[in-house]
C-alpha positions in Angstrom: 22.7 -25.8 -0.5 21.4 -27.3 2.9 18.1 -27.9 3.3 16.4 -24.4 4.1 13.1 -23.5 5.7 10.6 -20.6 6.0 7.4 -20.8 7.8 4.0 -19.8 6.8 1.8 -19.1 10.1 1.8 -21.8 12.5 1.0 -24.6 10.4 3.0 -24.7 7.4 6.3 -25.3 6.3 8.2 -24.8 3.0 11.5 -26.5 2.4 13.8 -26.5 -0.3 16.0 -29.1 -1.1 19.2 -30.5 -2.9 22.4 -28.2 -3.9 20.3 -25.7 -5.6 17.0 -26.3 -3.6 15.1 -26.9 -7.2 12.7 -29.3 -4.8 10.6 -27.6 -2.6 8.2 -29.4 -0.1 5.3 -27.8 1.2 4.6 -29.4 4.6 1.7 -29.7 6.6 2.4 -29.1 10.1 -0.8 -28.9 12.8 0.2 -32.2 14.5 -2.4 -32.0 17.4 -5.1 -31.9 14.9 -3.7 -34.6 12.6 -3.8 -31.5 10.0 -7.2 -30.8 10.0 -7.6 -27.6 7.7 -8.8 -24.8 9.8 -9.5 -21.4 8.8 -5.6 -20.7 9.7 -3.9 -23.4 8.3 -6.0 -22.7 5.0 -4.8 -19.3 5.1 -1.4 -20.1 5.4 -1.5 -22.8 2.8 -2.6 -20.2 0.3 0.4 -17.7 1.4 2.5 -20.5 0.6 1.4 -21.6 -2.6 1.1 -18.1 -3.6 5.5 -17.8 -3.2 6.0 -21.4 -4.5 4.0 -20.6 -7.7 6.1 -17.0 -8.0 9.3 -18.6 -7.3 10.8 -19.9 -10.7 13.6 -21.8 -9.1 11.2 -24.3 -7.4 11.0 -27.0 -10.4 8.7 -29.5 -8.6 7.3 -29.2 -5.1 6.5 -32.4 -2.9 3.2 -32.0 -0.5 3.9 -34.0 2.8 3.0 -34.1 6.6 4.9 -34.1 9.5 2.3 -36.6 11.5 3.3 -40.0 12.1 -0.2 -41.5 11.4 -1.9 -39.0 9.0 -1.7 -37.1 6.0 -4.6 -34.7 6.7 -7.8 -35.7 8.2 -9.9 -33.4 6.3 -12.1 -30.1 7.3 -11.2 -29.0 10.9 -15.0 -30.1 12.1 -14.7 -28.6 15.6 -13.8 -25.2 14.2 -16.7 -26.2 11.4 -19.2 -26.5 14.4 -18.5 -23.8 16.0 -18.9 -21.4 13.0 -22.5 -19.4 12.3 -23.8 -19.5 9.0 -22.9 -16.1 8.0 -19.2 -17.2 9.3 -19.2 -20.4 7.0 -19.9 -18.2 3.8 -17.0 -15.9 5.1 -14.6 -18.5 5.9 -15.4 -20.3 2.4 -13.3 -17.8 0.0 -10.2 -18.9 2.2 -10.6 -22.5 2.2 -11.3 -22.5 -1.9 -7.8 -20.4 -1.9 -5.8 -23.2 -0.5 -6.9 -26.2 -2.3 -6.9 -23.8 -5.8 -3.4 -22.9 -4.6 -2.3 -26.1 -4.6 -4.2 -27.2 -7.8 -2.6 -24.4 -9.8 1.0 -24.8 -8.6 2.5 -24.3 -12.3 5.5 -26.7 -11.3 4.7 -30.7 -11.5 3.6 -31.4 -7.6 3.4 -35.3 -5.7 1.8 -36.0 -3.0 3.2 -38.0 -0.3 0.7 -40.1 1.7 0.8 -42.4 4.7 -2.1 -42.8 7.1 -5.4 -40.9 7.0 -5.9 -38.7 4.0 -9.7 -38.3 4.1 -11.6 -35.5 2.7 -10.1 -32.2 1.9 -7.0 -33.9 2.9 -7.7 -36.7 0.0 -8.8 -33.4 -2.0 -4.9 -31.9 -1.4 -3.4 -34.6 -2.8 -6.4 -35.3 -5.9 -4.8 -31.5 -6.3 -1.7 -32.8 -7.1 -0.3 -34.2 -10.5 1.1 -37.8 -8.9 0.4 -39.1 -5.4 3.4 -41.8 -3.7 1.2 -43.6 -0.5 2.7 -46.2 2.1 1.3 -49.1 2.9 -0.5 -47.3 5.6 -2.9 -44.9 3.4 -6.1 -45.0 4.3 -7.7 -42.4 1.4 -11.5 -41.3 0.9 -14.0 -38.8 0.6 -16.6 -39.5 3.4 -18.2 -35.8 3.3 -22.0 -37.1 2.6 -21.5 -38.9 5.7 -21.8 -35.2 7.7 -24.5 -33.7 5.7 -22.1 -32.3 2.7 -20.3 -32.6 -0.5 -16.5 -33.3 -1.2 -16.0 -29.2 -1.7 -12.1 -28.5 -2.1 -12.4 -30.3 -5.8 -12.7 -34.1 -5.3 -16.2 -34.5 -7.2 -14.2 -33.2 -10.5 -10.7 -34.0 -9.7 -11.6 -37.9 -8.8 -13.5 -38.7 -11.6 -10.7 -37.8 -13.8 -8.9 -39.7 -12.2 -10.7 -43.2 -12.0 -14.0 -42.2 -13.8 -17.5 -41.1 -13.1 -19.0 -44.0 -12.1 -16.3 -45.0 -10.0 -15.8 -41.7 -8.3 -19.7 -41.9 -7.8 -19.4 -45.0 -6.0 -16.6 -43.8 -3.9 -18.7 -40.2 -3.1 -21.9 -41.8 -2.6 -20.6 -44.8 0.1 -18.2 -42.3 2.0 -16.0 -45.3 2.3 -13.0 -45.6 3.3 -10.2 -47.3 1.0 -6.9 -49.0 2.4 -3.7 -48.3 0.3 -3.4 -52.1 -1.4 -7.0 -51.2 -3.1 -6.3 -47.6 -3.5 -3.2 -48.5 -5.6 -5.5 -50.9 -7.7 -8.0 -48.5 -8.3 -5.5 -45.7 -9.4 -6.6 -43.3 -6.3 -2.9 -43.2 -5.8 -0.2 -43.9 -8.1 2.8 -45.2 -6.3 2.6 -48.0 -3.6 5.5 -48.0 -1.2 6.6 -49.8 2.1 5.4 -48.1 5.6 7.4 -45.1 6.1 8.8 -44.9 2.4 6.4 -42.0 0.9 8.2 -39.0 1.9 11.7 -39.9 0.7 10.3 -41.6 -2.7 8.2 -38.4 -3.4 11.4 -36.6 -2.6 13.7 -38.8 -4.7 10.9 -38.9 -7.4 10.9 -35.0 -7.7 14.7 -34.6 -7.8 14.5 -37.2 -11.0 12.1 -35.0 -12.4 13.7 -31.8 -11.5 16.5 -32.7 -13.5 14.8 -31.6 -16.7 14.2 -28.0 -17.7 12.1 -25.7 -15.7 10.4 -24.6 -18.5 9.7 -28.1 -20.5 8.3 -29.0 -17.1 6.0 -26.3 -16.8 5.0 -26.0 -20.5 4.5 -29.7 -20.3 1.8 -29.4 -17.1 0.1 -26.7 -18.8 -0.6 -28.7 -21.5 -1.7 -31.5 -19.5 -3.9 -29.9 -17.8 -5.7 -27.4 -19.7 -5.7 -30.4 -22.9 -7.7 -32.8 -20.4 -11.3 -33.5 -21.2 -11.1 -31.1 -24.7 -12.0 -33.0 -27.7 -8.7 -34.2 -29.8 -8.3 -31.4 -31.9 -8.7 -28.7 -29.4 -6.2 -30.2 -27.0 -3.3 -30.6 -29.9 -3.9 -27.1 -30.4 -3.3 -26.4 -26.6 -0.5 -28.4 -27.2 0.9 -26.6 -30.1 1.2 -23.1 -27.7 2.6 -25.0 -25.1 5.2 -26.2 -27.8 5.7 -22.9 -29.0 5.8 -21.1 -25.6 9.0 -23.9 -25.2 10.5 -24.0 -28.6 12.6 -20.9 -28.8 13.6 -20.8 -25.3 16.8 -21.0 -23.5 16.0 -24.3 -22.0 15.4 -25.9 -25.6 18.7 -24.4 -27.2 21.1 -25.6 -24.1 18.9 -28.9 -24.2 19.7 -29.5 -27.8 23.4 -27.9 -27.6 23.7 -30.6 -24.6 22.6 -33.4 -25.7 25.0 -33.1 -28.8 27.9 -32.4 -26.8 27.3 -35.2 -24.2 27.1 -33.6 -21.7 24.6 -32.1 -18.7 22.5 -29.3 -19.3 22.9 -26.4 -17.3 19.5 -25.4 -17.6 19.0 -21.3 -17.8 15.0 -21.8 -16.8 14.1 -19.4 -19.6 
């Protein structure tokens, strides 16, 4: 199938890739503000994630940006400066829903990062399972430099990636980390040449999408729910995920295809 596109509000686009549309691209498209997360962008991102999460045909989602020099520069501080305390309180659930929407997508997710991914922008990338970054990427959580803290999951997601002490250093210093160091520290998972982040993320998504959609979602569930638990509890989470796939149509098809030496035709159930 040709690339299909659906717009959510003014600033978020969902594109479907591949012959069967199994790879979705969730695109931040507010170029005039380097994808700063305004109330409107947050609302649209939450709506797009809800639609993707309910779509059983999507096997992998890539989070990307249309801006040439930025993935996302974080919260819209110009808008934030105009809000009263009461308005900020009312806005908070909308903002949280955007970050949680990405974090709770049930299929594997990959962030394609170039240029600035700062504050809430880096938190959106951290909400994904994998981060592909190009050589121009600059990441960081600078919130304490403007009197707040990372509030889109950063204080919880970053230590899960790089450990408590490294996360503390990065949050407390508010420093920006260039691509090479980011890769060395594990802040991103794959470093590619300048301009290649989107193509590589989509290629990786295509390789992942070739596998069982039932298996992929169950594996993600086990990885996410089991993280941080003691081993015994984690193995129980894994067993529950295994039981959810062991008698599925995908498992039957996968075993049959292996024995018949052919490509599986996943029923997705």
